[in-house]
PDB file of N, CA, C and O in Angstrom:
ATOM      1  N   MET A   1      95.208 108.426  71.760  1.00  0.00           N
ATOM      2  CA  MET A   1      95.130 107.981  73.136  1.00  0.00           C
ATOM      3  C   MET A   1      96.400 107.212  73.477  1.00  0.00           C
ATOM      4  O   MET A   1      96.948 106.483  72.650  1.00  0.00           O
ATOM      5  N   TYR A   2      96.852 107.392  74.706  1.00  0.00           N
ATOM      6  CA  TYR A   2      98.046 106.709  75.198  1.00  0.00           C
ATOM      7  C   TYR A   2      97.734 106.117  76.560  1.00  0.00           C
ATOM      8  O   TYR A   2      97.140 106.775  77.414  1.00  0.00           O
ATOM      9  N   LEU A   3      98.137 104.873  76.755  1.00  0.00           N
ATOM     10  CA  LEU A   3      97.937 104.196  78.029  1.00  0.00           C
ATOM     11  C   LEU A   3      99.252 104.190  78.788  1.00  0.00           C
ATOM     12  O   LEU A   3     100.246 103.636  78.319  1.00  0.00           O
ATOM     13  N   GLU A   4      99.255 104.805  79.955  1.00  0.00           N
ATOM     14  CA  GLU A   4     100.428 104.807  80.827  1.00  0.00           C
ATOM     15  C   GLU A   4     100.220 103.688  81.837  1.00  0.00           C
ATOM     16  O   GLU A   4      99.212 103.662  82.544  1.00  0.00           O
ATOM     17  N   ILE A   5     101.176 102.760  81.907  1.00  0.00           N
ATOM     18  CA  ILE A   5     101.109 101.644  82.851  1.00  0.00           C
ATOM     19  C   ILE A   5     102.248 101.804  83.847  1.00  0.00           C
ATOM     20  O   ILE A   5     103.408 101.935  83.456  1.00  0.00           O
ATOM     21  N   ARG A   6     101.919 101.793  85.132  1.00  0.00           N
ATOM     22  CA  ARG A   6     102.937 101.891  86.182  1.00  0.00           C
ATOM     23  C   ARG A   6     103.193 100.495  86.743  1.00  0.00           C
ATOM     24  O   ARG A   6     102.286  99.834  87.251  1.00  0.00           O
ATOM     25  N   PHE A   7     104.439 100.067  86.640  1.00  0.00           N
ATOM     26  CA  PHE A   7     104.824  98.755  87.138  1.00  0.00           C
ATOM     27  C   PHE A   7     105.519  98.885  88.487  1.00  0.00           C
ATOM     28  O   PHE A   7     106.362  99.762  88.677  1.00  0.00           O
ATOM     29  N   ILE A   8     105.165  98.014  89.416  1.00  0.00           N
ATOM     30  CA  ILE A   8     105.932  97.865  90.648  1.00  0.00           C
ATOM     31  C   ILE A   8     107.194  97.084  90.311  1.00  0.00           C
ATOM     32  O   ILE A   8     108.291  97.440  90.741  1.00  0.00           O
ATOM     33  N   ASP A   9     107.027  96.011  89.532  1.00  0.00           N
ATOM     34  CA  ASP A   9     108.153  95.187  89.078  1.00  0.00           C
ATOM     35  C   ASP A   9     107.887  94.790  87.633  1.00  0.00           C
ATOM     36  O   ASP A   9     107.008  93.975  87.352  1.00  0.00           O
ATOM     37  N   TYR A  10     108.655  95.374  86.723  1.00  0.00           N
ATOM     38  CA  TYR A  10     108.435  95.127  85.294  1.00  0.00           C
ATOM     39  C   TYR A  10     108.735  93.682  84.907  1.00  0.00           C
ATOM     40  O   TYR A  10     108.029  93.104  84.081  1.00  0.00           O
ATOM     41  N   GLU A  11     109.777  93.091  85.496  1.00  0.00           N
ATOM     42  CA  GLU A  11     110.159  91.712  85.146  1.00  0.00           C
ATOM     43  C   GLU A  11     109.037  90.719  85.438  1.00  0.00           C
ATOM     44  O   GLU A  11     108.816  89.789  84.662  1.00  0.00           O
ATOM     45  N   THR A  12     108.329  90.909  86.551  1.00  0.00           N
ATOM     46  CA  THR A  12     107.243  89.993  86.911  1.00  0.00           C
ATOM     47  C   THR A  12     105.873  90.519  86.475  1.00  0.00           C
ATOM     48  O   THR A  12     104.843  89.899  86.739  1.00  0.00           O
ATOM     49  N   LEU A  13     105.882  91.674  85.804  1.00  0.00           N
ATOM     50  CA  LEU A  13     104.649  92.328  85.345  1.00  0.00           C
ATOM     51  C   LEU A  13     103.686  92.627  86.491  1.00  0.00           C
ATOM     52  O   LEU A  13     102.469  92.517  86.337  1.00  0.00           O
ATOM     53  N   ASP A  14     104.243  93.007  87.641  1.00  0.00           N
ATOM     54  CA  ASP A  14     103.443  93.413  88.787  1.00  0.00           C
ATOM     55  C   ASP A  14     103.017  94.864  88.556  1.00  0.00           C
ATOM     56  O   ASP A  14     103.816  95.784  88.731  1.00  0.00           O
ATOM     57  N   ILE A  15     101.760  95.062  88.163  1.00  0.00           N
ATOM     58  CA  ILE A  15     101.257  96.375  87.755  1.00  0.00           C
ATOM     59  C   ILE A  15     100.621  97.089  88.945  1.00  0.00           C
ATOM     60  O   ILE A  15      99.783  96.526  89.650  1.00  0.00           O
ATOM     61  N   GLU A  16     101.037  98.350  89.155  1.00  0.00           N
ATOM     62  CA  GLU A  16     100.465  99.178  90.215  1.00  0.00           C
ATOM     63  C   GLU A  16      99.172  99.836  89.748  1.00  0.00           C
ATOM     64  O   GLU A  16      98.201  99.901  90.502  1.00  0.00           O
ATOM     65  N   GLY A  17      99.154 100.321  88.518  1.00  0.00           N
ATOM     66  CA  GLY A  17      97.973 100.996  88.004  1.00  0.00           C
ATOM     67  C   GLY A  17      98.228 101.552  86.623  1.00  0.00           C
ATOM     68  O   GLY A  17      99.293 101.343  86.043  1.00  0.00           O
ATOM     69  N   ASP A  18      97.242 102.265  86.097  1.00  0.00           N
ATOM     70  CA  ASP A  18      97.390 102.841  84.762  1.00  0.00           C
ATOM     71  C   ASP A  18      96.521 104.084  84.626  1.00  0.00           C
ATOM     72  O   ASP A  18      95.626 104.332  85.435  1.00  0.00           O
ATOM     73  N   HIS A  19      96.803 104.849  83.595  1.00  0.00           N
ATOM     74  CA  HIS A  19      96.018 106.038  83.251  1.00  0.00           C
ATOM     75  C   HIS A  19      95.907 106.118  81.736  1.00  0.00           C
ATOM     76  O   HIS A  19      96.861 105.813  81.019  1.00  0.00           O
ATOM     77  N   LEU A  20      94.761 106.522  81.259  1.00  0.00           N
ATOM     78  CA  LEU A  20      94.566 106.768  79.836  1.00  0.00           C
ATOM     79  C   LEU A  20      94.744 108.264  79.599  1.00  0.00           C
ATOM     80  O   LEU A  20      94.073 109.087  80.221  1.00  0.00           O
ATOM     81  N   MET A  21      95.650 108.600  78.699  1.00  0.00           N
ATOM     82  CA  MET A  21      95.960 109.997  78.402  1.00  0.00           C
ATOM     83  C   MET A  21      95.437 110.350  77.017  1.00  0.00           C
ATOM     84  O   MET A  21      95.393 109.500  76.128  1.00  0.00           O
ATOM     85  N   GLY A  22      95.046 111.590  76.838  1.00  0.00           N
ATOM     86  CA  GLY A  22      94.487 112.044  75.573  1.00  0.00           C
ATOM     87  C   GLY A  22      95.506 112.260  74.473  1.00  0.00           C
ATOM     88  O   GLY A  22      95.163 112.235  73.292  1.00  0.00           O
ATOM     89  N   SER A  23      96.770 112.475  74.855  1.00  0.00           N
ATOM     90  CA  SER A  23      97.800 112.727  73.849  1.00  0.00           C
ATOM     91  C   SER A  23      99.153 112.293  74.391  1.00  0.00           C
ATOM     92  O   SER A  23      99.323 112.123  75.598  1.00  0.00           O
ATOM     93  N   LEU A  24     100.104 112.117  73.500  1.00  0.00           N
ATOM     94  CA  LEU A  24     101.463 111.776  73.909  1.00  0.00           C
ATOM     95  C   LEU A  24     102.056 112.909  74.742  1.00  0.00           C
ATOM     96  O   LEU A  24     102.745 112.659  75.731  1.00  0.00           O
ATOM     97  N   GLU A  25     101.793 114.145  74.347  1.00  0.00           N
ATOM     98  CA  GLU A  25     102.310 115.289  75.092  1.00  0.00           C
ATOM     99  C   GLU A  25     101.793 115.289  76.530  1.00  0.00           C
ATOM    100  O   GLU A  25     102.548 115.551  77.467  1.00  0.00           O
ATOM    101  N   GLU A  26     100.503 114.993  76.698  1.00  0.00           N
ATOM    102  CA  GLU A  26      99.913 114.923  78.036  1.00  0.00           C
ATOM    103  C   GLU A  26     100.570 113.815  78.854  1.00  0.00           C
ATOM    104  O   GLU A  26     100.882 114.011  80.028  1.00  0.00           O
ATOM    105  N   ALA A  27     100.777 112.664  78.245  1.00  0.00           N
ATOM    106  CA  ALA A  27     101.406 111.536  78.935  1.00  0.00           C
ATOM    107  C   ALA A  27     102.828 111.879  79.361  1.00  0.00           C
ATOM    108  O   ALA A  27     103.237 111.561  80.478  1.00  0.00           O
ATOM    109  N   MET A  28     103.582 112.526  78.475  1.00  0.00           N
ATOM    110  CA  MET A  28     104.967 112.877  78.786  1.00  0.00           C
ATOM    111  C   MET A  28     105.041 113.937  79.885  1.00  0.00           C
ATOM    112  O   MET A  28     105.905 113.866  80.759  1.00  0.00           O
ATOM    113  N   GLU A  29     104.147 114.912  79.842  1.00  0.00           N
ATOM    114  CA  GLU A  29     104.126 115.953  80.872  1.00  0.00           C
ATOM    115  C   GLU A  29     103.782 115.355  82.231  1.00  0.00           C
ATOM    116  O   GLU A  29     104.431 115.669  83.229  1.00  0.00           O
ATOM    117  N   TYR A  30     102.772 114.499  82.275  1.00  0.00           N
ATOM    118  CA  TYR A  30     102.359 113.846  83.519  1.00  0.00           C
ATOM    119  C   TYR A  30     103.501 113.004  84.086  1.00  0.00           C
ATOM    120  O   TYR A  30     103.777 113.056  85.284  1.00  0.00           O
ATOM    121  N   ALA A  31     104.164 112.229  83.228  1.00  0.00           N
ATOM    122  CA  ALA A  31     105.258 111.368  83.681  1.00  0.00           C
ATOM    123  C   ALA A  31     106.412 112.186  84.251  1.00  0.00           C
ATOM    124  O   ALA A  31     107.047 111.777  85.223  1.00  0.00           O
ATOM    125  N   GLU A  32     106.682 113.333  83.650  1.00  0.00           N
ATOM    126  CA  GLU A  32     107.775 114.174  84.155  1.00  0.00           C
ATOM    127  C   GLU A  32     107.409 114.789  85.504  1.00  0.00           C
ATOM    128  O   GLU A  32     108.228 114.799  86.423  1.00  0.00           O
ATOM    129  N   ILE A  33     106.196 115.297  85.626  1.00  0.00           N
ATOM    130  CA  ILE A  33     105.762 115.941  86.872  1.00  0.00           C
ATOM    131  C   ILE A  33     105.639 114.925  88.004  1.00  0.00           C
ATOM    132  O   ILE A  33     106.132 115.164  89.106  1.00  0.00           O
ATOM    133  N   GLU A  34     104.990 113.805  87.742  1.00  0.00           N
ATOM    134  CA  GLU A  34     104.700 112.828  88.791  1.00  0.00           C
ATOM    135  C   GLU A  34     105.869 111.906  89.124  1.00  0.00           C
ATOM    136  O   GLU A  34     106.045 111.517  90.279  1.00  0.00           O
ATOM    137  N   PHE A  35     106.675 111.551  88.109  1.00  0.00           N
ATOM    138  CA  PHE A  35     107.682 110.506  88.315  1.00  0.00           C
ATOM    139  C   PHE A  35     109.100 110.915  87.935  1.00  0.00           C
ATOM    140  O   PHE A  35     110.028 110.122  88.093  1.00  0.00           O
ATOM    141  N   GLY A  36     109.288 112.133  87.438  1.00  0.00           N
ATOM    142  CA  GLY A  36     110.616 112.583  87.053  1.00  0.00           C
ATOM    143  C   GLY A  36     111.153 111.933  85.794  1.00  0.00           C
ATOM    144  O   GLY A  36     112.363 111.931  85.567  1.00  0.00           O
ATOM    145  N   ILE A  37     110.267 111.377  84.965  1.00  0.00           N
ATOM    146  CA  ILE A  37     110.678 110.741  83.709  1.00  0.00           C
ATOM    147  C   ILE A  37     110.756 111.823  82.637  1.00  0.00           C
ATOM    148  O   ILE A  37     109.741 112.414  82.267  1.00  0.00           O
ATOM    149  N   LEU A  38     111.954 112.077  82.146  1.00  0.00           N
ATOM    150  CA  LEU A  38     112.169 113.142  81.171  1.00  0.00           C
ATOM    151  C   LEU A  38     111.813 112.689  79.762  1.00  0.00           C
ATOM    152  O   LEU A  38     111.746 111.491  79.484  1.00  0.00           O
ATOM    153  N   HIS A  39     111.587 113.641  78.885  1.00  0.00           N
ATOM    154  CA  HIS A  39     111.224 113.338  77.492  1.00  0.00           C
ATOM    155  C   HIS A  39     112.261 112.439  76.827  1.00  0.00           C
ATOM    156  O   HIS A  39     111.902 111.550  76.055  1.00  0.00           O
ATOM    157  N   ASP A  40     113.549 112.659  77.118  1.00  0.00           N
ATOM    158  CA  ASP A  40     114.612 111.850  76.509  1.00  0.00           C
ATOM    159  C   ASP A  40     114.644 110.413  77.024  1.00  0.00           C
ATOM    160  O   ASP A  40     115.308 109.561  76.433  1.00  0.00           O
ATOM    161  N   ASP A  41     113.935 110.134  78.120  1.00  0.00           N
ATOM    162  CA  ASP A  41     113.905 108.780  78.683  1.00  0.00           C
ATOM    163  C   ASP A  41     112.914 107.867  77.965  1.00  0.00           C
ATOM    164  O   ASP A  41     112.955 106.650  78.147  1.00  0.00           O
ATOM    165  N   TRP A  42     112.029 108.434  77.157  1.00  0.00           N
ATOM    166  CA  TRP A  42     111.000 107.652  76.484  1.00  0.00           C
ATOM    167  C   TRP A  42     111.580 106.904  75.288  1.00  0.00           C
ATOM    168  O   TRP A  42     112.518 107.370  74.643  1.00  0.00           O
ATOM    169  N   ARG A  43     111.001 105.733  75.005  1.00  0.00           N
ATOM    170  CA  ARG A  43     111.354 104.953  73.823  1.00  0.00           C
ATOM    171  C   ARG A  43     110.161 104.075  73.469  1.00  0.00           C
ATOM    172  O   ARG A  43     109.347 103.759  74.336  1.00  0.00           O
ATOM    173  N   PRO A  44     110.050 103.682  72.213  1.00  0.00           N
ATOM    174  CA  PRO A  44     108.968 102.770  71.839  1.00  0.00           C
ATOM    175  C   PRO A  44     109.196 101.395  72.467  1.00  0.00           C
ATOM    176  O   PRO A  44     110.335 100.949  72.603  1.00  0.00           O
ATOM    177  N   MET A  45     108.122 100.738  72.843  1.00  0.00           N
ATOM    178  CA  MET A  45     108.233  99.366  73.341  1.00  0.00           C
ATOM    179  C   MET A  45     108.414  98.436  72.156  1.00  0.00           C
ATOM    180  O   MET A  45     107.875  98.664  71.073  1.00  0.00           O
ATOM    181  N   SER A  46     109.185  97.384  72.385  1.00  0.00           N
ATOM    182  CA  SER A  46     109.360  96.379  71.340  1.00  0.00           C
ATOM    183  C   SER A  46     108.099  95.522  71.260  1.00  0.00           C
ATOM    184  O   SER A  46     107.287  95.518  72.185  1.00  0.00           O
ATOM    185  N   GLU A  47     107.942  94.814  70.180  1.00  0.00           N
ATOM    186  CA  GLU A  47     106.800  93.913  70.005  1.00  0.00           C
ATOM    187  C   GLU A  47     106.788  92.879  71.131  1.00  0.00           C
ATOM    188  O   GLU A  47     105.725  92.531  71.643  1.00  0.00           O
ATOM    189  N   GLU A  48     107.961  92.390  71.515  1.00  0.00           N
ATOM    190  CA  GLU A  48     108.073  91.403  72.602  1.00  0.00           C
ATOM    191  C   GLU A  48     107.582  91.985  73.927  1.00  0.00           C
ATOM    192  O   GLU A  48     106.878  91.309  74.678  1.00  0.00           O
ATOM    193  N   GLU A  49     107.948  93.231  74.216  1.00  0.00           N
ATOM    194  CA  GLU A  49     107.495  93.880  75.449  1.00  0.00           C
ATOM    195  C   GLU A  49     105.980  94.065  75.444  1.00  0.00           C
ATOM    196  O   GLU A  49     105.323  93.840  76.461  1.00  0.00           O
ATOM    197  N   ILE A  50     105.439  94.462  74.334  1.00  0.00           N
ATOM    198  CA  ILE A  50     103.993  94.667  74.221  1.00  0.00           C
ATOM    199  C   ILE A  50     103.247  93.356  74.428  1.00  0.00           C
ATOM    200  O   ILE A  50     102.219  93.331  75.106  1.00  0.00           O
ATOM    201  N   GLU A  51     103.742  92.284  73.863  1.00  0.00           N
ATOM    202  CA  GLU A  51     103.083  90.978  73.985  1.00  0.00           C
ATOM    203  C   GLU A  51     103.092  90.449  75.411  1.00  0.00           C
ATOM    204  O   GLU A  51     102.247  89.625  75.762  1.00  0.00           O
ATOM    205  N   ARG A  52     104.030  90.904  76.246  1.00  0.00           N
ATOM    206  CA  ARG A  52     104.113  90.455  77.641  1.00  0.00           C
ATOM    207  C   ARG A  52     103.049  91.086  78.530  1.00  0.00           C
ATOM    208  O   ARG A  52     102.762  90.557  79.605  1.00  0.00           O
ATOM    209  N   ILE A  53     102.461  92.194  78.114  1.00  0.00           N
ATOM    210  CA  ILE A  53     101.497  92.904  78.953  1.00  0.00           C
ATOM    211  C   ILE A  53     100.204  92.093  79.025  1.00  0.00           C
ATOM    212  O   ILE A  53      99.595  91.791  77.999  1.00  0.00           O
ATOM    213  N   PRO A  54      99.788  91.740  80.250  1.00  0.00           N
ATOM    214  CA  PRO A  54      98.556  90.952  80.380  1.00  0.00           C
ATOM    215  C   PRO A  54      97.329  91.790  80.027  1.00  0.00           C
ATOM    216  O   PRO A  54      97.224  92.950  80.427  1.00  0.00           O
ATOM    217  N   ILE A  55      96.429  91.209  79.296  1.00  0.00           N
ATOM    218  CA  ILE A  55      95.174  91.871  78.945  1.00  0.00           C
ATOM    219  C   ILE A  55      94.054  91.066  79.586  1.00  0.00           C
ATOM    220  O   ILE A  55      93.826  89.905  79.245  1.00  0.00           O
ATOM    221  N   ASN A  56      93.358  91.705  80.522  1.00  0.00           N
ATOM    222  CA  ASN A  56      92.287  90.999  81.244  1.00  0.00           C
ATOM    223  C   ASN A  56      90.951  91.485  80.795  1.00  0.00           C
ATOM    224  O   ASN A  56      89.925  91.012  81.285  1.00  0.00           O
TER     225      ASN A  56
END
């Protein structure tokens, strides 16, 4: 499972919404179709970036 999080402003963690995807391939395909994010644009988040995401 992969969680796609859409940020309005990443610096302030202003989140627009999210989607749960069944696979990395599904997440990458959706991101390319909907947002123009190519496969080469993806990278792992750092531990620091992950810790910044609010969990409610």
